[in-house]
C-alpha positions in Angstrom: 112.3 147.0 86.6 115.5 145.8 85.1 115.5 143.4 82.6 119.3 143.1 81.8 122.2 141.8 83.8 125.9 141.8 82.9 127.3 138.5 83.7 129.4 140.3 86.5 126.0 141.5 88.0 124.8 138.2 88.8 125.3 135.0 90.8 124.1 131.2 91.0 121.4 132.1 93.5 119.4 134.1 90.8 117.9 131.4 89.0 114.6 132.6 88.9 115.4 135.6 87.3 118.4 134.9 85.1 117.7 131.1 84.4 120.3 128.4 85.1 122.6 129.1 82.3 122.9 132.5 83.1 123.2 132.7 86.8 125.7 130.0 86.5 127.7 132.0 83.7 127.6 134.9 86.1 128.9 132.8 89.0 131.7 131.4 87.0 132.6 135.3 85.7 133.0 136.0 89.4 134.8 132.9 90.4 137.5 134.5 87.9 137.1 131.7 85.4 137.6 131.7 81.6 134.0 132.7 80.8 133.4 134.9 77.6 131.7 138.4 78.4 128.1 139.0 78.1 124.7 139.7 79.4 121.4 137.9 80.4 117.9 139.1 79.5 115.6 138.0 82.6 113.0 135.6 82.8 110.7 138.7 83.5 111.3 140.0 80.3 110.3 136.8 78.6 107.0 136.7 80.8 106.4 140.2 79.9 107.2 139.8 75.9 104.6 136.8 75.9 101.8 138.4 78.0 102.0 141.3 75.6 102.6 139.8 72.2 105.9 142.5 72.2 108.9 143.8 73.9 108.3 145.5 77.2 108.8 148.8 77.7 112.5 149.9 78.3 114.0 146.4 76.9 115.2 147.3 73.8 117.3 150.4 75.4 118.8 148.4 78.2 119.8 145.6 75.6 121.6 148.3 73.5 123.1 149.7 76.6 124.4 146.3 77.6 125.5 145.4 74.2 127.8 148.6 73.9 129.4 147.5 77.5 130.2 144.4 75.7 131.6 145.6 72.9 133.6 148.1 74.9 135.0 145.0 77.0 135.8 143.1 73.4 137.1 146.2 71.6 134.7 145.2 68.8 131.5 146.3 67.4 128.5 143.8 66.3 128.5 143.6 62.7 131.6 146.0 62.2 132.7 145.2 58.5 136.5 145.2 59.5 136.5 143.5 62.8 133.3 142.5 63.8 132.3 140.9 67.2 129.8 138.2 67.0 127.8 136.9 69.8 125.6 133.6 70.7 121.9 134.3 71.7 120.9 131.0 74.0 118.1 130.1 76.0 118.3 129.4 79.6 115.5 128.5 81.8 115.6 128.0 85.7 115.5 124.3 85.3 117.7 122.6 82.7 115.8 121.6 79.8 118.2 120.6 77.3 117.8 120.6 73.7 114.3 121.8 74.3 114.5 125.3 73.5 116.8 127.5 70.7 120.1 129.0 70.5 121.8 131.0 67.4 125.3 131.2 66.9 127.5 133.6 65.2 125.1 136.5 65.0 126.2 139.5 63.6 127.6 138.6 60.5 126.5 139.5 57.0 128.4 139.4 53.6 130.7 142.6 54.6 131.3 141.7 58.2 132.1 137.7 56.9 135.0 139.4 55.0 136.4 141.6 58.0 136.4 138.4 59.9 138.5 136.5 57.3 140.9 139.5 57.1 141.5 139.7 60.9 141.7 135.9 61.4 143.5 135.3 57.9 141.2 132.4 56.9 138.6 132.9 54.7 137.3 129.1 55.1 136.7 129.8 58.8 134.9 132.9 58.2 132.5 131.6 55.6 131.9 128.4 57.5 131.0 130.6 60.5 128.7 132.6 58.0 127.1 129.6 56.7 126.2 128.4 60.2 124.7 131.6 61.2 122.2 131.5 58.3 121.4 127.7 58.7 120.4 128.4 62.4 119.1 131.7 62.1 116.9 130.7 59.2 115.7 127.5 60.8 115.2 128.9 64.5 114.3 132.4 63.8 112.3 132.3 60.7 111.1 128.8 60.8 112.9 128.0 57.4 112.6 123.8 57.3 115.7 122.6 58.4 116.1 119.7 55.9 116.4 122.4 53.1 119.5 123.5 54.4 120.7 120.1 55.3 119.9 118.7 51.8 122.2 121.6 50.4 124.9 120.6 52.7 124.9 117.3 51.6 124.8 117.8 48.0 127.8 120.2 48.5 130.0 117.2 50.1 128.5 114.7 47.6 130.1 117.0 45.2 133.4 117.5 46.9 133.9 113.2 47.0 132.6 110.0 48.7 132.5 110.4 52.4 133.0 113.9 52.4 132.7 115.9 55.8 131.9 119.6 56.6 135.4 120.2 57.3 136.4 118.7 53.9 134.7 121.8 52.3 137.3 124.3 51.4 136.5 128.4 51.1 135.2 128.1 47.9 132.8 125.2 48.2 131.6 127.1 51.3 131.0 130.3 49.1 128.7 128.2 46.9 126.8 126.6 50.0 126.3 130.8 50.9 124.9 131.3 47.6 122.4 128.4 48.0 121.5 129.0 51.8 120.6 132.7 51.2 118.7 131.1 48.1 116.8 128.6 50.2 116.0 131.7 52.9 114.7 134.0 50.4 112.6 131.1 49.0 110.8 130.5 52.6 110.5 133.5 53.8 109.7 136.0 51.1 112.5 138.4 51.8 116.3 138.8 51.8 118.6 137.8 54.7 118.8 140.6 57.2 122.0 142.6 57.1 121.7 144.5 59.8 123.1 143.0 62.9 120.6 144.6 65.4 118.0 143.8 63.4 119.4 139.9 63.7 119.7 140.5 67.3 116.2 141.7 68.2 114.5 138.8 66.0 116.6 136.4 67.8 115.9 137.3 71.1 112.1 137.1 70.5 112.7 133.5 68.8 114.4 132.6 71.9 111.3 133.7 73.9 108.9 132.4 71.8 110.6 128.7 72.3 109.2 128.8 75.8 106.0 127.8 74.2 107.1 125.7 71.6 105.6 121.9 71.7 109.0 120.0 72.5 109.3 122.9 75.4 105.7 122.3 76.8 105.8 118.3 76.6 109.4 118.3 78.4 107.9 120.3 81.0 104.7 118.4 81.5 107.1 115.0 81.6 109.4 116.5 84.0 106.8 118.6 86.3 108.2 121.9 85.3 105.9 125.1 85.9 104.7 126.9 82.7 104.9 130.4 84.4 108.8 130.3 84.6 109.8 131.4 81.5 113.3 131.9 79.7 116.2 134.0 80.1 118.3 135.0 77.0 122.2 134.7 77.2 123.5 136.8 74.6 127.6 136.1 75.1 130.6 137.0 73.0 131.5 134.5 70.5 134.7 131.8 70.7 135.3 129.6 67.9 136.2 125.9 68.3 136.1 125.8 64.6 139.6 127.6 64.0 141.7 124.6 63.0 143.0 121.4 64.7 144.0 123.4 67.6 140.6 124.2 68.2 137.5 122.3 69.2 134.7 122.2 71.4 133.2 119.3 73.7 131.0 118.8 76.9 132.6 117.3 80.3 131.1 115.9 83.2 133.2 115.9 86.4 131.9 112.4 87.1 130.5 109.7 85.1 126.7 110.6 85.0 125.9 106.7 83.9 127.6 105.0 86.9 128.5 107.8 89.1 132.2 106.6 89.1 134.6 109.3 90.0 136.5 109.9 86.6 136.3 112.8 84.1 133.6 111.9 81.3 132.6 113.5 78.0 133.2 113.9 74.5 135.3 116.4 72.5 135.4 117.6 68.7 138.2 119.3 67.1 138.0 122.1 64.9 134.0 122.5 65.6 131.4 124.5 67.3 129.2 123.6 70.1 126.2 122.7 68.3 128.0 119.8 66.1 128.7 117.9 69.5 124.7 118.2 70.1 123.5 117.4 66.6 125.7 114.6 66.3 126.4 115.3 62.5 130.4 114.1 63.4 131.5 111.4 65.4 132.8 112.7 68.8 136.0 111.5 70.3 136.4 110.4 74.4 137.2 113.4 76.4 140.5 111.7 77.3 141.7 112.0 73.6 142.1 115.7 74.4 144.8 114.8 76.7 146.8 113.5 73.6 145.7 116.4 71.3 146.0 119.3 73.5 147.3 118.4 76.8 147.7 121.9 78.2 144.1 122.7 77.6 143.3 119.3 78.8 144.9 120.1 82.2 143.3 123.3 82.6 140.0 121.5 81.9 140.5 119.5 84.6 141.4 122.4 86.9 138.5 123.8 86.3 136.1 120.8 86.5 137.8 120.4 90.4 137.0 123.8 91.1 133.2 123.8 89.7 132.5 120.7 91.7 133.7 121.7 94.8 132.2 125.1 94.3 128.8 123.7 93.4 129.2 120.5 95.7 127.8 118.4 93.0 128.3 116.8 89.5 128.8 119.3 87.3 128.0 119.4 83.5 130.2 121.6 81.6 130.5 122.8 78.0 133.9 124.2 76.8 135.5 125.5 73.6 138.9 125.6 72.9 140.2 128.4 70.1 143.7 128.5 68.8 144.7 126.5 72.1 142.8 128.9 74.5 140.1 127.6 76.8 136.8 128.9 77.4 134.1 127.7 79.6 130.5 128.5 78.0 128.2 126.8 80.3 128.0 124.9 83.6 125.1 123.1 85.5 124.6 120.6 88.0 124.4 117.6 85.5 121.9 115.1 85.0 122.2 111.4 85.6 120.8 108.0 85.9 119.2 106.9 88.9 122.1 104.3 89.5 124.7 107.3 89.4 122.6 109.6 91.6 122.7 107.4 94.4 126.4 106.4 93.9 127.5 110.3 93.8 125.4 111.2 96.6 127.3 108.2 98.9 130.5 108.8 97.7 130.4 112.8 98.1 129.4 112.0 101.4 132.2 110.0 102.2 134.6 112.7 100.8 133.3 115.2 103.2 131.6 117.2 99.9 128.0 117.1 101.5 126.4 116.3 104.3 124.0 113.4 105.5 120.9 115.5 105.0 122.3 116.5 101.6 123.0 113.3 100.4 119.1 112.2 101.3 117.8 115.2 99.3 120.5 114.3 96.3 118.5 111.4 95.4 114.8 110.8 93.8 112.3 108.6 95.8 110.2 108.7 92.4 113.3 106.9 90.5 114.0 104.7 93.6 111.6 101.6 92.3 113.4 101.4 89.0 116.6 100.2 90.8 115.0 97.4 91.9 113.3 96.0 88.7 114.3 94.3 85.5 114.3 96.8 82.7 114.2 96.1 79.0 117.7 96.7 77.8 117.3 96.5 74.0 117.6 100.0 72.5 116.1 101.3 69.4 113.5 98.6 69.0 109.8 100.4 68.3 106.6 99.5 70.4 103.6 97.9 69.0 101.4 99.9 71.6 101.7 102.2 74.8 99.7 102.1 77.7 99.8 103.1 81.2 103.4 102.5 83.3 100.9 100.6 85.9 103.6 98.6 87.7 107.2 99.0 86.8 109.4 96.5 85.6 109.7 94.5 82.3 108.2 91.0 81.4 108.4 88.8 78.5 106.5 85.8 77.8 103.9 84.1 75.6 100.4 85.8 75.3 97.3 84.0 77.0 93.8 85.6 77.4 92.3 83.5 80.3 93.5 83.4 83.9 93.1 79.5 83.8 95.3 79.6 80.4 97.9 81.3 82.2 98.0 79.3 85.4 97.9 75.9 83.3 100.9 77.2 81.3 103.0 78.4 84.1 102.6 75.3 85.9 103.8 73.5 83.0 107.1 76.1 83.2 106.0 78.5 80.6 106.7 82.3 81.0 103.2 83.9 80.2 101.9 87.5 80.0 98.1 87.7 80.5 96.3 90.1 78.2 93.0 91.0 79.0 90.6 94.1 78.4 90.4 94.2 82.2 90.9 91.7 85.2 88.5 91.0 87.8 89.2 89.0 91.3 88.4 85.8 89.3 91.5 86.3 87.2 93.9 86.4 90.3 95.3 82.9 90.1 96.5 83.6 86.6 97.4 87.2 87.4 100.0 85.8 90.2 101.1 83.2 87.6 101.9 85.4 84.7 105.3 87.4 84.4 103.4 90.3 83.9 99.9 92.0 82.5 98.6 94.0 79.7 95.1 95.1 79.9 93.6 97.4 76.8 91.3 99.1 79.4 91.6 100.4 83.1 93.8 103.0 84.6 96.7 103.0 87.1 94.2 102.2 89.9 92.5 99.6 88.2 92.4 95.9 89.7 95.2 95.0 87.4 97.1 97.8 88.4 96.4 97.5 92.1 97.1 93.9 92.2 100.2 93.8 90.1 101.7 96.4 92.3 100.9 94.6 95.3 102.8 91.5 93.9 105.5 93.0 92.2 104.2 91.9 88.8 104.9 94.6 85.7 102.0 95.8 84.1 101.0 97.9 81.3 97.1 99.0 81.6 94.8 101.1 79.5 96.6 100.1 76.1 93.7 101.2 74.0 95.6 100.4 70.6 95.5 96.7 71.7 92.1 95.1 70.3 91.2 91.9 71.6 89.8 88.9 69.6 88.9 86.2 72.0 87.0 84.0 69.3 90.4 84.5 67.0 92.7 84.2 70.4 94.7 87.1 69.4 95.1 90.8 69.3 95.4 93.6 66.9 97.6 96.7 67.9 98.5 99.4 65.0 98.2 96.7 62.1 100.2 94.0 64.1 98.2 91.0 64.8 99.4 88.8 68.2 98.1 85.1 68.4 97.9 83.6 71.7 101.4 81.7 72.3 103.2 84.2 70.3 106.0 86.0 72.8 105.3 89.7 73.7 107.7 92.0 76.4 106.0 94.9 78.4 107.8 97.4 80.0 106.0 98.7 83.0 108.2 101.6 83.5 107.3 103.1 79.9 104.0 101.5 79.2 105.7 100.1 75.9 104.4 96.9 74.3 107.1 95.2 71.9 106.5 92.0 69.8 109.1 89.1 70.8 111.4 88.7 73.5 113.9 91.5 74.4 116.7 91.0 76.3 116.0 91.9 80.0 118.4 93.1 82.9 118.7 91.9 86.2 118.9 94.6 89.2 121.8 94.5 91.4 119.8 95.6 94.2 117.6 93.0 94.2 120.2 90.5 93.8 122.2 92.2 96.9 118.8 92.3 98.8 118.5 88.6 98.3 121.9 88.3 99.8 124.2 87.8 96.7 127.6 88.6 98.1 129.1 90.1 94.9 126.1 92.3 94.4 126.3 93.4 98.3 129.9 94.8 97.3 128.3 97.1 94.3 128.9 100.9 95.0 124.9 100.9 94.5 124.2 98.7 97.3 126.7 100.5 99.6 124.8 103.8 98.9 121.4 102.5 99.0 122.1 100.9 102.5 123.9 104.3 104.3 121.3 106.6 102.5 118.3 104.6 103.7 119.8 104.4 107.2 119.8 108.0 106.8 116.4 108.4 106.0 115.0 106.3 108.4 116.8 108.1 111.1 115.2 111.4 110.0 112.0 110.2 109.4 108.5 110.9 111.6 106.3 108.8 109.3 106.1 105.3 109.9 105.8 102.9 106.8 103.3 100.1 106.5 102.4 97.6 103.9 99.4 96.9 101.9 99.5 93.0 101.9 96.9 90.5 101.7 99.0 87.3 102.2 101.9 86.0 104.6 104.2 85.8 101.9 103.4 89.8 101.1 103.9 90.4 104.6 107.2 88.8 105.1 108.2 90.7 101.7 107.5 93.9 103.2 109.2 93.3 106.5 112.2 92.5 104.6 112.0 95.9 102.9 111.4 97.8 105.9 107.6 97.8 106.6 106.7 98.5 110.2 103.3 96.9 110.2 100.4 96.2 107.6 98.1 99.5 106.7 95.7 97.4 104.8 95.1 93.7 104.3 92.0 93.6 101.9 90.3 90.1 103.2 88.5 89.9 99.7 91.7 88.9 98.0 91.5 86.0 100.7 88.1 85.0 99.2 89.7 83.8 95.7 90.4 80.1 95.2 88.3 77.7 94.1 87.3 76.2 97.2 86.7 79.8 98.8 84.8 81.3 95.9 82.6 78.0 96.2 81.8 78.8 99.8 81.4 82.6 99.0 78.8 81.7 96.2 77.3 79.2 98.7 76.7 82.1 101.0 75.3 84.4 98.2 72.7 81.6 97.1 71.9 80.9 100.5 67.8 80.5 100.8 68.0 80.3 105.0 70.0 81.5 107.9 71.3 77.8 108.6 72.5 77.5 104.9 74.1 81.1 105.2 75.6 79.8 108.4 76.9 76.5 106.6 79.0 78.8 104.1 80.3 80.9 106.9 81.5 77.8 108.8 83.4 76.5 105.5 85.2 79.9 105.1 85.8 80.6 109.0 89.2 78.2 109.1 90.5 79.1 105.9 90.3 82.6 106.8 91.7 81.9 110.4 94.9 80.1 108.6 95.5 83.1 106.2 95.2 85.6 109.6 98.0 83.2 111.8 100.3 83.4 108.8 100.1 87.0 108.7 100.4 87.6 112.4 103.6 85.5 112.5 105.0 87.5 109.7 104.3 90.8 111.6 105.2 89.7 114.9 104.9 92.8 117.3 104.0 95.1 114.4 100.4 96.2 113.9 98.2 94.8 111.6 95.3 96.5 110.0 92.6 94.3 108.3 89.7 95.9 106.1 86.5 93.6 106.5 85.4 92.6 103.3 84.5 95.4 100.7 83.8 94.5 97.0 80.1 94.0 95.7 79.2 90.2 95.9 78.4 90.1 92.2 82.2 90.0 91.9 82.0 86.4 93.0 79.5 85.6 90.4 80.1 85.3 86.5 79.6 88.5 84.2 76.0 89.0 83.5 76.2 89.6 79.9 78.7 86.5 79.4 76.0 84.2 81.4 73.1 85.7 79.5 74.9 84.8 76.3 75.9 81.1 77.5 72.4 80.2 78.7 70.5 81.6 75.5 73.1 79.6 73.4 72.5 76.5 75.3 68.6 77.2 75.0 69.0 77.7 71.8 70.8 74.2 71.0 68.5 72.7 73.7 71.7 71.6 75.6 71.7 70.0 79.0 75.0 71.7 80.0 76.0 75.7 79.9 79.8 76.5 79.0 80.5 79.6 81.6 84.1 80.8 81.6 85.5 77.4 80.6 83.4 75.6 83.3 80.6 72.9 82.4 77.5 73.6 84.8 73.9 72.1 84.3 71.3 74.2 82.4 69.1 74.7 85.6 72.2 75.5 87.9 73.0 78.1 85.1 69.5 79.2 85.0 69.7 79.6 88.7 72.8 81.5 88.9 71.6 83.7 86.1 68.8 84.8 88.4 70.7 85.4 91.5 73.4 87.7 89.2 70.5 89.8 88.2 69.1 90.4 91.2 72.3 91.0 92.5 73.3 93.2 89.1 74.0 97.0 90.2 73.9 100.0 87.7 76.8 101.4 89.5 78.6 98.4 91.9 81.3 100.9 93.2 78.4 102.7 94.9 76.7 100.0 95.9 76.0 96.8 98.4 79.5 97.1 99.5 82.0 97.8 102.6 79.8 98.8 106.0 76.6 98.4 103.8 77.6 94.9 103.1 78.3 94.1 106.9 75.0 95.6 107.9 72.8 93.4 105.2 75.0 90.6 106.0 75.9 90.7 109.9 76.8 87.0 109.8 79.8 87.5 107.0 81.8 90.2 109.1 81.1 88.3 112.6 82.7 85.3 110.7 85.7 87.6 109.9 85.9 89.0 113.1 85.8 85.7 114.9 88.6 84.2 112.5 90.5 87.3 112.9 90.5 87.3 116.8 91.2 83.2 117.1 94.3 83.7 114.6 95.3 86.2 117.1 95.0 84.1 120.1 96.5 81.3 118.5 99.6 83.4 117.7 99.7 84.9 121.2 99.3 81.3 122.7 102.5 80.2 121.0 104.6 83.5 122.2 103.7 85.5 119.4 102.7 89.4 119.8 100.0 90.0 117.5 98.6 93.8 117.2 95.2 93.5 115.5 93.5 96.6 114.3 90.1 95.9 112.4 88.9 98.2 109.9 85.1 98.6 108.7 85.3 100.0 105.1 83.1 102.7 103.5 81.6 104.3 106.5 79.6 107.7 105.6 78.2 108.1 109.3 78.8 108.0 112.6 75.6 105.6 113.0 77.0 103.0 110.6 80.4 102.4 112.4 78.7 102.7 115.9 76.1 100.0 115.2 78.9 97.6 113.3 81.1 97.9 116.8 78.1 97.3 118.9 77.5 93.8 116.7 81.1 93.2 116.2 82.9 93.9 119.6 80.9 91.0 121.4 81.9 88.7 118.9 85.7 89.5 119.5 85.1 89.3 123.4 83.5 86.3 123.3 86.6 84.9 121.6 89.0 86.2 123.7 86.8 85.0 126.9 86.6 81.3 125.3 90.5 81.2 124.5 91.5 82.8 128.0 93.8 85.3 126.1 94.2 88.9 126.5 95.5 91.0 123.3 97.4 94.2 124.4 96.3 95.8 121.2 92.8 95.5 119.7 91.5 98.6 117.9 88.5 99.4 115.8 88.5 101.9 113.0 87.5 102.8 109.5 88.6 104.0 106.2 87.8 107.5 105.4 86.7 107.0 101.5 83.6 108.9 101.3 83.5 112.9 101.1 81.0 112.7 103.8 83.1 110.6 106.4 85.9 113.1 106.2 83.4 116.1 106.5 81.7 114.7 109.4 85.1 113.1 111.0 84.5 114.8 114.3 81.4 112.4 114.7 83.0 109.4 113.5 86.0 109.9 115.6 84.3 109.4 118.6 83.6 105.7 118.1 86.9 105.4 116.3 90.3 104.2 117.3 91.6 105.2 114.1 91.2 106.4 110.6 92.9 105.1 107.7 92.2 107.3 104.7 91.4 105.6 101.3 92.3 107.9 98.9 91.8 105.7 95.6 88.1 106.1 96.7 88.2 109.4 98.3 89.5 110.7 94.9 87.1 108.9 92.5 84.1 110.3 94.7 85.6 113.7 95.1 86.2 114.3 91.3 83.7 111.9 90.0 86.1 110.4 88.2 86.6 106.3 87.3 89.7 105.5 88.2 89.0 102.3 85.9 88.4 105.0 83.1 90.6 107.8 83.7 93.5 106.4 81.6 91.6 107.6 78.0 91.8 111.3 79.1 94.2 111.9 81.6 97.0 112.5 79.7 94.8 115.3 77.9 94.0 116.8 81.2 97.6 116.9 82.3 98.8 118.4 79.0 95.9 121.2 79.1 96.5 122.0 83.0 93.1 120.7 83.9 94.6 118.9 86.8 98.3 119.3 88.0 98.9 115.5 88.0 96.8 112.3 87.8 94.8 112.6 91.0 94.8 108.8 91.2 99.0 108.8 91.4 99.3 111.9 93.4 97.0 113.5 96.0 95.2 116.5 94.7 96.0 119.0 97.8 93.7 121.5 97.0 90.4 119.2 97.1 90.9 115.7 98.3 93.9 116.9 100.3 91.7 119.6 101.9 89.2 116.6 102.9 92.2 114.9 104.5 93.2 117.9 106.2 89.8 118.6 107.7 89.1 115.0 108.7 92.7 115.0 110.5 91.9 118.0 112.3 88.6 117.8 113.6 89.0 114.0 114.1 92.1 114.6 116.8 90.1 117.2 118.1 87.2 115.2 118.9 89.4 112.1 120.0 93.2 113.2 120.8 93.9 109.2 121.1 92.9 108.9 117.3 96.1 107.6 114.9 95.7 108.3 111.7 97.3 106.7 108.5 96.9 106.2 104.7 96.2 103.2 102.9 95.4 104.1 99.1 98.0 103.8 96.6 99.2 107.2 97.1 100.9 105.8 100.2 104.0 105.1 97.9 104.1 108.1 95.9 106.7 110.8 97.0 105.0 113.8 96.7 101.7 112.1 98.6 104.2 111.1 101.1 105.4 114.9 101.8 101.7 115.8 102.1 101.1 113.1 104.6 103.9 114.2 106.3 102.8 117.8 106.5 99.2 116.8 107.5 100.8 115.0 110.7 99.7 111.6 109.7 101.3 108.9 111.9 101.8 106.3 109.1 101.8 105.7 105.4 100.8 102.1 103.7 101.8 101.2 100.4 102.4 97.7 98.6 105.2 96.0 99.4 107.6 96.6 96.4 107.3 100.7 97.2 107.9 100.4 100.9 111.5 101.6 100.6 110.6 104.5 98.0 108.0 105.7 101.1 110.6 105.3 103.7 112.9 107.7 101.8 110.4 109.8 100.9 109.2 110.1 104.4 112.7 111.0 105.5 113.3 113.7 102.8 110.1 115.1 103.9 111.4 115.4 107.3 114.5 117.2 106.2 113.3 119.5 103.6 112.1 119.8 99.6 115.0 117.6 97.5 116.1 119.5 94.5 116.9 116.5 92.5 119.4 116.6 89.5 116.6 114.7 87.2 114.5 118.2 87.3 
């Protein structure tokens, strides 16, 4: 096996083996650009080293051979006391991980070779500066000497020199004293002298770079950016060039376009008389790249030519590290540059317009995971520390007064106040307060909790599962890490990061959202032009249709504006909210006779019918999948523990009334309610009387809903509309359940059609596949279904045995320890839940070729999950209205191929 390659032996397509840095250094070498000579030790060598705890057989010999080649090319020898060759030892993984791993510069210096370097350059100060840098970097990176020890010694030297002295103000004598102090620090912390032998230095540095692959910051970065742990890092050994040779030297970082805005202008930083690490470390203030034109116009023109050459060659924005030594330009690295989400779109659009890339490439250049960012307001303040962090459950930023109840949220919002609803967790009873709030903060629950799902559906920023937030309802305040926030105090939440801040932080409005709303000035912005064209390409390429999860006419209209091609999930339980409706549902729950129960249905029927009329009109001509009532009935009643406590307090005082959630009821009514709540109480309500089971136990409920749906469709049809109705029976586990429900409900629908004299061209019956058994017996169920819709939230919950409301407490640890590839409630678990979906898709269609398939779980807006749904051959995905654009883009990308975006 070959472990080492000269730069002339590689190319840019060898990133797996040579890492991104090594592959690009090889590519530029073969392009004839001014790259210092060097060689790359492969990622395979790193993995072998980490596996055995030492260098693999043959590696040392290969390194020695390539070092000799480098020495011959440079006409110098490593560590030569008269004319030393110096090298840098730099990491370089397949994917860019800036600042996450280690680099050592000026390797090869010792006391004797420092004198030789001084003699050759005629600059003792420069030679000593290079040596002190080497001791500092080698000590910190290779031998784990605390970096502060060196920094403090350097600071003391600058203080002795005078006020506001910089590194560059230290003369040769000053640096000689710094070197002595650095060597003493090294001995103190390592118990040994600094190594004089440059071959020992090189081998130790190579080991340090290998080990840095498993450093904490590198592991954290990989986890955050979904980079695999089994890639390893390459090591690049490069002949040193020096930007710290004087004012005609320097170092910098250049981007071929602005990485913040995407504008086609050179962008970057330059630092005269400095080495590369000085720019990254921020120890001196850099100059704008344009200043180089004034300082060294010849090098600046050469740099611009290199930038243009590299951008044309890579057909992308390039990030370039360069050094100028005594007026000679050297290119030390290039890579496809990281950029903001906004710049990503603008660059893709501009490069497409320039003919640099084609439409498919432009489509794959943008990251569907970051699209939502472009629509949301963001926290504009920088450097402010949050008081708590939770899960980024719904994107966007919001600021407002803290309130602790839904009623208070609704009341204050009605008075014009902006509020943030803070709860331990939310329930359907809180819906009115949630939609009145600017944002939602919960101390419990996960990314698919009630709060998170409602917030995403309504486009409300939310942070969930912030367990540092300790709520004290009696004191009407919460405490977070020592900070107490009272009701009425203002906080800011960031649904992108999960951060919670005290006070009102400035927020930035989205250009795309203003443009979408018709703002003429916003529509002239480059980001809107880019968005429109690339989304048009995505829509032309994609096979998957995109529907929306929408429960109201307003949500349906919003979804259609965003490009939704129907509704994949209309959750009728959300239509049962509101004082009049909840009262009718409770009347149904408390009914003692069939007549009383029917009276409750009669109250609900016109309300439901009106909702469906609005939705069918908003989605005229597009399919609407309506899920019959799913949640447990106890959710429409007061909390058991709260009710027990309230009744007990009233009885203890001998009171005639009980205060329950701000509502006063008579003591006897409260006792009757308590009896009913106890009767309906379930140890595990998510696996209890809900879905189809509720329809079987209370057949009149589902019959009323079907009647309301069909009457609404007929009303819309009579006025010239084109309603396309799909009725979904949830939580089915057996063929018999669905078959029996259809046998009971289809006659109800036919009776409405007959009574109104209306024909519906599209009326289908199906089920949500959300129980593992249903997936495994899909062939049987498909025989009595027109469609399947995968309810991946519950399918994941039941498949893993994870509570989607509680997983937030430990999912971070699971991801860090690689116990799950990703949060399975965010991205579909392909091996388990995905396999259930594959079985259901293949066997369902085999039994019923006309069966159409979709997904309506929250995964429908996750790009990786959309790609999986494309692979399965589903007909559509459905997601919250505010993720429709993301799903459209991801579906287009899935049809074209895997996107390698610059954000990774």
